[in-house]
The first five atom37 places (N, CA, C, CB, O) and aatype in JSON, in Angstrom:
{
  "aatype": [12, 6, 6, 6, 19, 12, 12, 15, 12, 16, 6, 11, 6, 16, 0, 0, 12, 2, 2, 14, 8, 13, 19, 10, 19, 8, 7, 10, 7, 7, 7, 0, 17, 4, 17, 18, 11, 9, 11, 4, 10, 12, 6, 9, 15, 7, 18, 11, 19, 15, 4, 9, 3, 10, 11, 7, 0, 7, 16, 3, 1, 15, 3, 0, 2, 15, 9, 19, 15, 13, 3, 3, 18, 2, 11, 14, 10, 12, 3, 13, 12, 15, 0, 10, 14, 8, 16, 6, 5, 19, 10, 10, 9, 9, 15, 3, 9, 15, 15, 9, 10, 14, 4, 18],
  "atom_mask": [
    [1, 1, 1, 1, 1],
    [1, 1, 1, 1, 1],
    [1, 1, 1, 1, 1],
    [1, 1, 1, 1, 1],
    [1, 1, 1, 1, 1],
    [1, 1, 1, 1, 1],
    [1, 1, 1, 1, 1],
    [1, 1, 1, 1, 1],
    [1, 1, 1, 1, 1],
    [1, 1, 1, 1, 1],
    [1, 1, 1, 1, 1],
    [1, 1, 1, 1, 1],
    [1, 1, 1, 1, 1],
    [1, 1, 1, 1, 1],
    [1, 1, 1, 1, 1],
    [1, 1, 1, 1, 1],
    [1, 1, 1, 1, 1],
    [1, 1, 1, 1, 1],
    [1, 1, 1, 1, 1],
    [1, 1, 1, 1, 1],
    [1, 1, 1, 1, 1],
    [1, 1, 1, 1, 1],
    [1, 1, 1, 1, 1],
    [1, 1, 1, 1, 1],
    [1, 1, 1, 1, 1],
    [1, 1, 1, 1, 1],
    [1, 1, 1, 0, 1],
    [1, 1, 1, 1, 1],
    [1, 1, 1, 0, 1],
    [1, 1, 1, 0, 1],
    [1, 1, 1, 0, 1],
    [1, 1, 1, 1, 1],
    [1, 1, 1, 1, 1],
    [1, 1, 1, 1, 1],
    [1, 1, 1, 1, 1],
    [1, 1, 1, 1, 1],
    [1, 1, 1, 1, 1],
    [1, 1, 1, 1, 1],
    [1, 1, 1, 1, 1],
    [1, 1, 1, 1, 1],
    [1, 1, 1, 1, 1],
    [1, 1, 1, 1, 1],
    [1, 1, 1, 1, 1],
    [1, 1, 1, 1, 1],
    [1, 1, 1, 1, 1],
    [1, 1, 1, 0, 1],
    [1, 1, 1, 1, 1],
    [1, 1, 1, 1, 1],
    [1, 1, 1, 1, 1],
    [1, 1, 1, 1, 1],
    [1, 1, 1, 1, 1],
    [1, 1, 1, 1, 1],
    [1, 1, 1, 1, 1],
    [1, 1, 1, 1, 1],
    [1, 1, 1, 1, 1],
    [1, 1, 1, 0, 1],
    [1, 1, 1, 1, 1],
    [1, 1, 1, 0, 1],
    [1, 1, 1, 1, 1],
    [1, 1, 1, 1, 1],
    [1, 1, 1, 1, 1],
    [1, 1, 1, 1, 1],
    [1, 1, 1, 1, 1],
    [1, 1, 1, 1, 1],
    [1, 1, 1, 1, 1],
    [1, 1, 1, 1, 1],
    [1, 1, 1, 1, 1],
    [1, 1, 1, 1, 1],
    [1, 1, 1, 1, 1],
    [1, 1, 1, 1, 1],
    [1, 1, 1, 1, 1],
    [1, 1, 1, 1, 1],
    [1, 1, 1, 1, 1],
    [1, 1, 1, 1, 1],
    [1, 1, 1, 1, 1],
    [1, 1, 1, 1, 1],
    [1, 1, 1, 1, 1],
    [1, 1, 1, 1, 1],
    [1, 1, 1, 1, 1],
    [1, 1, 1, 1, 1],
    [1, 1, 1, 1, 1],
    [1, 1, 1, 1, 1],
    [1, 1, 1, 1, 1],
    [1, 1, 1, 1, 1],
    [1, 1, 1, 1, 1],
    [1, 1, 1, 1, 1],
    [1, 1, 1, 1, 1],
    [1, 1, 1, 1, 1],
    [1, 1, 1, 1, 1],
    [1, 1, 1, 1, 1],
    [1, 1, 1, 1, 1],
    [1, 1, 1, 1, 1],
    [1, 1, 1, 1, 1],
    [1, 1, 1, 1, 1],
    [1, 1, 1, 1, 1],
    [1, 1, 1, 1, 1],
    [1, 1, 1, 1, 1],
    [1, 1, 1, 1, 1],
    [1, 1, 1, 1, 1],
    [1, 1, 1, 1, 1],
    [1, 1, 1, 1, 1],
    [1, 1, 1, 1, 1],
    [1, 1, 1, 1, 1],
    [1, 1, 1, 1, 1]
  ],
  "atom_positions": [
    [[-7.77, 172.8, 132.58], [-7.31, 172.51, 133.93], [-7.83, 173.57, 134.9], [-5.78, 172.43, 133.97], [-8.31, 173.25, 135.99]],
    [[-7.72, 174.85, 134.51], [-8.17, 175.94, 135.36], [-9.68, 175.86, 135.6], [-7.81, 177.29, 134.73], [-10.16, 176.15, 136.7]],
    [[-10.43, 175.46, 134.55], [-11.87, 175.3, 134.7], [-12.2, 174.22, 135.73], [-12.52, 174.97, 133.36], [-13.14, 174.37, 136.51]],
    [[-11.41, 173.13, 135.72], [-11.64, 172.04, 136.67], [-11.44, 172.54, 138.1], [-10.71, 170.86, 136.38], [-12.22, 172.2, 138.99]],
    [[-10.4, 173.33, 138.31], [-10.12, 173.87, 139.64], [-11.24, 174.79, 140.07], [-8.77, 174.61, 139.67], [-11.72, 174.71, 141.2]],
    [[-11.67, 175.67, 139.18], [-12.76, 176.59, 139.5], [-14.05, 175.83, 139.76], [-12.97, 177.61, 138.38], [-14.81, 176.18, 140.66]],
    [[-14.31, 174.78, 138.96], [-15.52, 174.01, 139.13], [-15.49, 173.27, 140.47], [-15.7, 173.03, 137.96], [-16.49, 173.22, 141.19]],
    [[-14.34, 172.69, 140.8], [-14.27, 171.95, 142.06], [-14.41, 172.89, 143.25], [-12.94, 171.17, 142.15], [-14.98, 172.51, 144.27]],
    [[-13.9, 174.11, 143.14], [-14.1, 175.08, 144.22], [-15.57, 175.4, 144.37], [-13.29, 176.36, 143.94], [-16.08, 175.49, 145.49]],
    [[-16.25, 175.57, 143.26], [-17.67, 175.86, 143.3], [-18.43, 174.67, 143.89], [-18.2, 176.19, 141.9], [-19.36, 174.86, 144.67]],
    [[-18.04, 173.47, 143.54], [-18.69, 172.28, 144.09], [-18.47, 172.19, 145.6], [-18.15, 171.02, 143.4], [-19.38, 171.83, 146.34]],
    [[-17.25, 172.52, 146.04], [-16.96, 172.49, 147.48], [-17.8, 173.54, 148.21], [-15.46, 172.74, 147.73], [-18.35, 173.27, 149.28]],
    [[-17.89, 174.73, 147.63], [-18.69, 175.78, 148.25], [-20.16, 175.37, 148.3], [-18.53, 177.11, 147.48], [-20.83, 175.61, 149.3]],
    [[-20.65, 174.76, 147.24], [-22.03, 174.3, 147.2], [-22.26, 173.22, 148.25], [-22.39, 173.78, 145.81], [-23.28, 173.23, 148.94]],
    [[-21.32, 172.3, 148.36], [-21.45, 171.23, 149.36], [-21.46, 171.82, 150.77], [-20.31, 170.22, 149.23], [-22.23, 171.37, 151.62]],
    [[-20.61, 172.82, 151.0], [-20.58, 173.46, 152.33], [-21.9, 174.16, 152.63], [-19.41, 174.47, 152.41], [-22.35, 174.15, 153.78]],
    [[-22.5, 174.76, 151.63], [-23.78, 175.45, 151.83], [-24.92, 174.45, 152.06], [-24.1, 176.34, 150.64], [-25.84, 174.73, 152.83]],
    [[-24.85, 173.3, 151.4], [-25.91, 172.31, 151.53], [-25.76, 171.43, 152.76], [-25.95, 171.44, 150.3], [-26.72, 170.8, 153.19]],
    [[-24.57, 171.38, 153.33], [-24.31, 170.55, 154.49], [-23.7, 171.42, 155.58], [-23.37, 169.34, 154.13], [-22.48, 171.46, 155.73]],
    [[-24.53, 172.12, 156.33], [-24.0, 173.06, 157.33], [-23.24, 172.36, 158.45], [-25.13, 173.88, 157.92], [-23.47, 171.18, 158.74]],
    [[-22.35, 173.09, 159.05], [-21.55, 172.62, 160.18], [-22.22, 173.15, 161.45], [-20.04, 173.09, 160.08], [-22.3, 174.36, 161.66]],
    [[-22.69, 172.25, 162.29], [-23.32, 172.65, 163.55], [-22.24, 172.78, 164.62], [-24.4, 171.63, 163.98], [-21.46, 171.85, 164.84]],
    [[-22.2, 173.92, 165.27], [-21.27, 174.15, 166.38], [-22.12, 174.31, 167.63], [-20.35, 175.42, 166.13], [-22.91, 175.25, 167.75]],
    [[-21.95, 173.38, 168.57], [-22.77, 173.34, 169.78], [-21.96, 173.87, 170.95], [-23.27, 171.91, 170.06], [-20.85, 173.41, 171.2]],
    [[-22.52, 174.84, 171.67], [-21.84, 175.47, 172.8], [-22.67, 175.24, 174.06], [-21.61, 177.0, 172.55], [-23.86, 175.54, 174.1]],
    [[-22.02, 174.71, 175.07], [-22.68, 174.37, 176.34], [-23.08, 175.61, 177.13], [-21.76, 173.49, 177.19], [-22.68, 176.73, 176.81]],
    [[-23.88, 175.39, 178.15], [-24.29, 176.47, 179.04], [-23.38, 176.57, 180.26], [0.0, 0.0, 0.0], [-22.4, 175.83, 180.38]],
    [[-23.72, 177.48, 181.14], [-22.94, 177.71, 182.35], [-22.9, 176.43, 183.2], [-23.54, 178.87, 183.16], [-23.93, 175.81, 183.46]],
    [[-21.7, 176.06, 183.61], [-21.52, 174.87, 184.43], [-21.48, 173.57, 183.65], [0.0, 0.0, 0.0], [-21.38, 172.5, 184.25]],
    [[-21.54, 173.65, 182.35], [-21.53, 172.45, 181.52], [-20.21, 172.27, 180.81], [0.0, 0.0, 0.0], [-19.18, 172.79, 181.24]],
    [[-20.25, 171.55, 179.76], [-19.1, 171.29, 178.92], [-19.59, 170.68, 177.62], [0.0, 0.0, 0.0], [-20.78, 170.42, 177.46]],
    [[-18.68, 170.45, 176.72], [-19.05, 169.85, 175.44], [-19.72, 168.49, 175.64], [-17.83, 169.69, 174.54], [-20.52, 168.05, 174.81]],
    [[-19.39, 167.84, 176.73], [-19.95, 166.52, 177.05], [-21.48, 166.53, 177.11], [-19.39, 166.04, 178.38], [-22.11, 165.5, 176.86]],
    [[-22.07, 167.67, 177.44], [-23.54, 167.71, 177.6], [-24.27, 167.52, 176.27], [-23.96, 169.03, 178.23], [-25.47, 167.27, 176.25]],
    [[-23.55, 167.63, 175.17], [-24.17, 167.48, 173.85], [-23.96, 166.09, 173.26], [-23.61, 168.52, 172.92], [-24.37, 165.86, 172.12]],
    [[-23.34, 165.14, 173.99], [-22.9, 163.9, 173.37], [-24.03, 163.1, 172.7], [-22.23, 163.04, 174.39], [-23.81, 162.54, 171.62]],
    [[-25.21, 163.04, 173.3], [-26.29, 162.27, 172.68], [-26.76, 162.92, 171.38], [-27.47, 162.14, 173.65], [-26.94, 162.25, 170.36]],
    [[-26.95, 164.23, 171.43], [-27.4, 164.96, 170.24], [-26.34, 164.88, 169.15], [-27.71, 166.43, 170.59], [-26.67, 164.68, 167.98]],
    [[-25.07, 165.05, 169.54], [-23.98, 165.0, 168.57], [-23.97, 163.65, 167.85], [-22.62, 165.24, 169.27], [-23.87, 163.61, 166.63]],
    [[-24.07, 162.58, 168.59], [-24.07, 161.24, 167.98], [-25.23, 161.07, 167.01], [-24.14, 160.15, 169.07], [-25.04, 160.57, 165.9]],
    [[-26.41, 161.48, 167.41], [-27.59, 161.35, 166.54], [-27.45, 162.2, 165.27], [-28.86, 161.76, 167.3], [-27.82, 161.76, 164.18]],
    [[-26.91, 163.39, 165.43], [-26.73, 164.27, 164.27], [-25.69, 163.71, 163.31], [-26.33, 165.68, 164.72], [-25.88, 163.73, 162.09]],
    [[-24.58, 163.2, 163.85], [-23.53, 162.63, 163.0], [-24.02, 161.39, 162.27], [-22.29, 162.29, 163.83], [-23.7, 161.19, 161.1]],
    [[-24.81, 160.56, 162.95], [-25.39, 159.38, 162.3], [-26.3, 159.8, 161.15], [-26.18, 158.52, 163.33], [-26.41, 159.09, 160.15]],
    [[-26.93, 160.95, 161.3], [-27.82, 161.47, 160.25], [-27.05, 162.19, 159.14], [-28.84, 162.41, 160.86], [-27.66, 162.67, 158.19]],
    [[-25.73, 162.26, 159.27], [-24.9, 162.83, 158.21], [-24.47, 164.27, 158.4], [0.0, 0.0, 0.0], [-23.88, 164.86, 157.49]],
    [[-24.75, 164.86, 159.54], [-24.36, 166.24, 159.78], [-22.94, 166.33, 160.33], [-25.33, 166.91, 160.75], [-22.45, 165.42, 161.01]],
    [[-22.29, 167.43, 160.04], [-20.98, 167.74, 160.63], [-21.25, 168.51, 161.91], [-20.05, 168.57, 159.63], [-21.93, 169.53, 161.89]],
    [[-20.71, 168.01, 163.04], [-21.01, 168.6, 164.35], [-19.73, 168.75, 165.15], [-22.03, 167.73, 165.12], [-18.9, 167.84, 165.2]],
    [[-19.58, 169.92, 165.77], [-18.47, 170.16, 166.69], [-19.04, 170.69, 168.0], [-17.43, 171.16, 166.09], [-19.95, 171.51, 168.0]],
    [[-18.49, 170.21, 169.1], [-18.88, 170.67, 170.43], [-17.67, 171.34, 171.06], [-19.41, 169.49, 171.33], [-16.58, 170.77, 171.1]],
    [[-17.85, 172.54, 171.55], [-16.75, 173.34, 172.07], [-16.83, 173.45, 173.58], [-16.76, 174.74, 171.43], [-17.9, 173.69, 174.14]],
    [[-15.68, 173.28, 174.24], [-15.57, 173.58, 175.68], [-15.09, 175.02, 175.81], [-14.58, 172.59, 176.41], [-14.03, 175.37, 175.3]],
    [[-15.86, 175.83, 176.49], [-15.42, 177.2, 176.75], [-14.34, 177.16, 177.83], [-16.62, 178.1, 177.18], [-14.16, 176.13, 178.5]],
    [[-13.64, 178.26, 178.01], [-12.5, 178.28, 178.93], [-12.94, 177.96, 180.36], [-11.82, 179.66, 178.88], [-13.89, 178.53, 180.89]],
    [[-12.21, 177.02, 180.97], [-12.49, 176.63, 182.35], [-13.63, 175.64, 182.48], [0.0, 0.0, 0.0], [-14.04, 175.33, 183.6]],
    [[-14.16, 175.15, 181.37], [-15.3, 174.23, 181.4], [-14.95, 172.92, 180.7], [-16.55, 174.87, 180.75], [-14.05, 172.87, 179.86]],
    [[-15.68, 171.88, 181.05], [-15.47, 170.58, 180.39], [-14.04, 170.11, 180.55], [0.0, 0.0, 0.0], [-13.52, 170.03, 181.66]],
    [[-13.4, 169.79, 179.43], [-12.02, 169.28, 179.46], [-10.98, 170.39, 179.4], [-11.81, 168.34, 178.31], [-9.78, 170.1, 179.45]],
    [[-11.4, 171.64, 179.31], [-10.46, 172.76, 179.32], [-9.86, 172.86, 180.72], [-11.15, 174.1, 178.9], [-10.59, 173.01, 181.69]],
    [[-8.54, 172.79, 180.82], [-7.86, 172.72, 182.1], [-7.58, 174.09, 182.73], [-6.57, 171.97, 181.93], [-6.89, 174.17, 183.75]],
    [[-8.1, 175.14, 182.15], [-7.86, 176.48, 182.7], [-8.52, 176.64, 184.06], [-8.39, 177.56, 181.73], [-9.6, 176.09, 184.31]],
    [[-7.87, 177.37, 184.93], [-8.43, 177.66, 186.25], [-9.59, 178.65, 186.08], [-7.33, 178.25, 187.22], [-9.41, 179.73, 185.52]],
    [[-10.76, 178.26, 186.55], [-11.94, 179.12, 186.42], [-11.74, 180.48, 187.07], [-13.16, 178.44, 187.03], [-12.34, 181.47, 186.64]],
    [[-10.9, 180.54, 188.09], [-10.63, 181.82, 188.76], [-9.79, 182.77, 187.91], [-9.93, 181.57, 190.08], [-9.69, 183.96, 188.21]],
    [[-9.18, 182.25, 186.85], [-8.36, 183.1, 185.99], [-9.18, 183.77, 184.89], [-7.24, 182.28, 185.36], [-8.65, 184.6, 184.14]],
    [[-10.45, 183.43, 184.79], [-11.31, 184.01, 183.75], [-11.89, 185.32, 184.27], [-12.46, 183.02, 183.34], [-12.69, 185.33, 185.21]],
    [[-11.47, 186.41, 183.66], [-11.87, 187.73, 184.17], [-12.81, 188.49, 183.24], [-10.64, 188.57, 184.43], [-13.28, 189.57, 183.57]],
    [[-13.08, 187.92, 182.06], [-13.96, 188.62, 181.12], [-14.63, 187.61, 180.19], [-13.16, 189.66, 180.3], [-14.24, 186.45, 180.13]],
    [[-15.64, 188.09, 179.47], [-16.27, 187.24, 178.47], [-15.28, 186.91, 177.35], [-17.52, 187.91, 177.9], [-15.36, 185.84, 176.75]],
    [[-14.36, 187.82, 177.06], [-13.34, 187.54, 176.05], [-12.53, 186.3, 176.43], [-12.41, 188.75, 175.86], [-12.27, 185.45, 175.59]],
    [[-12.14, 186.2, 177.7], [-11.4, 185.02, 178.18], [-12.26, 183.77, 178.05], [-10.97, 185.21, 179.65], [-11.82, 182.77, 177.47]],
    [[-13.46, 183.82, 178.58], [-14.37, 182.68, 178.6], [-14.68, 182.19, 177.19], [-15.67, 183.05, 179.33], [-14.79, 180.98, 176.94]],
    [[-14.83, 183.12, 176.29], [-15.26, 182.88, 174.92], [-14.12, 182.49, 173.98], [-15.94, 184.09, 174.4], [-14.39, 182.06, 172.86]],
    [[-12.86, 182.64, 174.39], [-11.71, 182.46, 173.51], [-11.7, 181.12, 172.76], [-10.45, 182.58, 174.31], [-11.45, 181.13, 171.55]],
    [[-11.96, 179.98, 173.4], [-11.95, 178.73, 172.62], [-12.96, 178.73, 171.46], [-12.25, 177.56, 173.55], [-12.66, 178.19, 170.39]],
    [[-14.11, 179.31, 171.67], [-15.1, 179.39, 170.6], [-14.62, 180.31, 169.48], [-16.45, 179.88, 171.15], [-14.72, 179.96, 168.3]],
    [[-14.11, 181.46, 169.84], [-13.63, 182.4, 168.83], [-12.45, 181.82, 168.04], [-13.21, 183.72, 169.49], [-12.38, 182.01, 166.82]],
    [[-11.54, 181.13, 168.71], [-10.41, 180.49, 168.02], [-10.92, 179.43, 167.04], [-9.44, 179.85, 169.03], [-10.44, 179.34, 165.91]],
    [[-11.88, 178.63, 167.49], [-12.44, 177.59, 166.63], [-13.11, 178.2, 165.41], [-13.44, 176.72, 167.42], [-12.86, 177.78, 164.28]],
    [[-13.96, 179.19, 165.63], [-14.69, 179.82, 164.53], [-13.74, 180.5, 163.55], [-15.7, 180.83, 165.08], [-13.97, 180.46, 162.34]],
    [[-12.69, 181.11, 164.06], [-11.71, 181.79, 163.2], [-10.95, 180.81, 162.32], [-10.72, 182.58, 164.05], [-10.51, 181.18, 161.23]],
    [[-10.79, 179.58, 162.77], [-10.03, 178.58, 162.01], [-10.86, 177.91, 160.92], [-9.5, 177.53, 162.96], [-10.3, 177.21, 160.07]],
    [[-12.16, 178.11, 160.91], [-13.02, 177.49, 159.9], [-12.85, 178.19, 158.55], [-14.5, 177.52, 160.34], [-12.58, 179.39, 158.52]],
    [[-13.0, 177.46, 157.45], [-12.96, 178.09, 156.13], [-14.06, 179.14, 156.0], [-13.09, 177.03, 155.01], [-15.17, 178.94, 156.5]],
    [[-13.77, 180.22, 155.34], [-14.75, 181.31, 155.22], [-15.98, 180.9, 154.41], [-14.11, 182.53, 154.59], [-17.02, 181.56, 154.5]],
    [[-15.87, 179.84, 153.63], [-17.0, 179.4, 152.81], [-17.91, 178.43, 153.57], [-16.49, 178.74, 151.55], [-18.96, 178.05, 153.06]],
    [[-17.52, 178.03, 154.76], [-18.29, 177.04, 155.51], [-19.51, 177.69, 156.17], [-17.41, 176.35, 156.56], [-19.39, 178.69, 156.89]],
    [[-20.66, 177.11, 155.92], [-21.89, 177.6, 156.57], [-21.95, 176.98, 157.97], [-23.17, 177.24, 155.72], [-21.93, 175.76, 158.12]],
    [[-22.04, 177.83, 158.97], [-22.04, 177.37, 160.36], [-23.37, 177.74, 161.02], [-20.86, 177.98, 161.15], [-23.87, 178.86, 160.88]],
    [[-23.93, 176.77, 161.74], [-25.1, 177.03, 162.56], [-24.63, 176.91, 164.0], [-26.29, 176.05, 162.24], [-24.28, 175.83, 164.46]],
    [[-24.64, 178.02, 164.71], [-24.17, 178.08, 166.08], [-25.36, 177.83, 167.01], [-23.5, 179.46, 166.38], [-26.31, 178.61, 167.03]],
    [[-25.29, 176.75, 167.77], [-26.34, 176.38, 168.71], [-25.8, 176.64, 170.11], [-26.79, 174.87, 168.53], [-24.78, 176.08, 170.51]],
    [[-26.5, 177.49, 170.85], [-26.0, 177.91, 172.16], [-27.03, 177.62, 173.25], [-25.65, 179.4, 172.15], [-28.23, 177.53, 172.98]],
    [[-26.54, 177.48, 174.47], [-27.4, 177.12, 175.59], [-27.27, 178.15, 176.71], [-27.06, 175.72, 176.11], [-26.16, 178.63, 176.96]],
    [[-28.32, 178.47, 177.35], [-28.49, 179.43, 178.44], [-27.51, 180.61, 178.42], [-28.36, 178.72, 179.74], [-27.57, 181.41, 177.49]],
    [[-26.61, 180.75, 179.39], [-25.77, 181.95, 179.46], [-24.88, 182.11, 178.23], [-24.9, 181.91, 180.7], [-24.47, 183.22, 177.9]],
    [[-24.57, 181.0, 177.57], [-23.74, 181.08, 176.36], [-24.44, 181.89, 175.28], [-23.42, 179.68, 175.84], [-23.79, 182.36, 174.34]],
    [[-25.76, 182.07, 175.4], [-26.49, 182.8, 174.38], [-26.08, 184.26, 174.3], [-27.97, 182.7, 174.64], [-26.31, 184.91, 173.28]],
    [[-25.48, 184.79, 175.34], [-25.03, 186.19, 175.27], [-23.65, 186.32, 174.64], [-25.01, 186.8, 176.66], [-23.24, 187.43, 174.29]],
    [[-22.93, 185.23, 174.49], [-21.56, 185.31, 173.97], [-21.47, 185.88, 172.57], [-20.95, 183.96, 173.99], [-20.66, 186.77, 172.34]],
    [[-22.28, 185.4, 171.61], [-22.17, 185.99, 170.27], [-22.56, 187.47, 170.24], [-23.04, 185.21, 169.3], [-22.1, 188.22, 169.39]],
    [[-23.41, 187.88, 171.17], [-23.84, 189.28, 171.22], [-22.75, 190.16, 171.81], [-25.12, 189.42, 172.04], [-22.67, 191.35, 171.52]],
    [[-21.92, 189.56, 172.65], [-20.89, 190.31, 173.34], [-19.82, 190.67, 172.36], [-20.32, 189.53, 174.51], [-18.84, 191.32, 172.73]]
  ]
}
């Protein structure tokens, strides 16, 4: 029984490594909506895809004037990434100003 559990964990980890999770982050003035065509095509091709709205953008209802730092702006992405399983392989795709967020 223990071997089955260990084997299934290994299989899950292998599946996660072979099927990466694409996380798409919009650019300044955009929202997750800007990725809808690409997201649909990728999902049809069998990829796991998530599109994130940064704070004050897209469907996020936060007041843009309340964002005082990159930490604030970036919080939805960081919360999302923190909630993912540690074994999940993630490919972070970023657009224009969002490209500085992971560096920050």
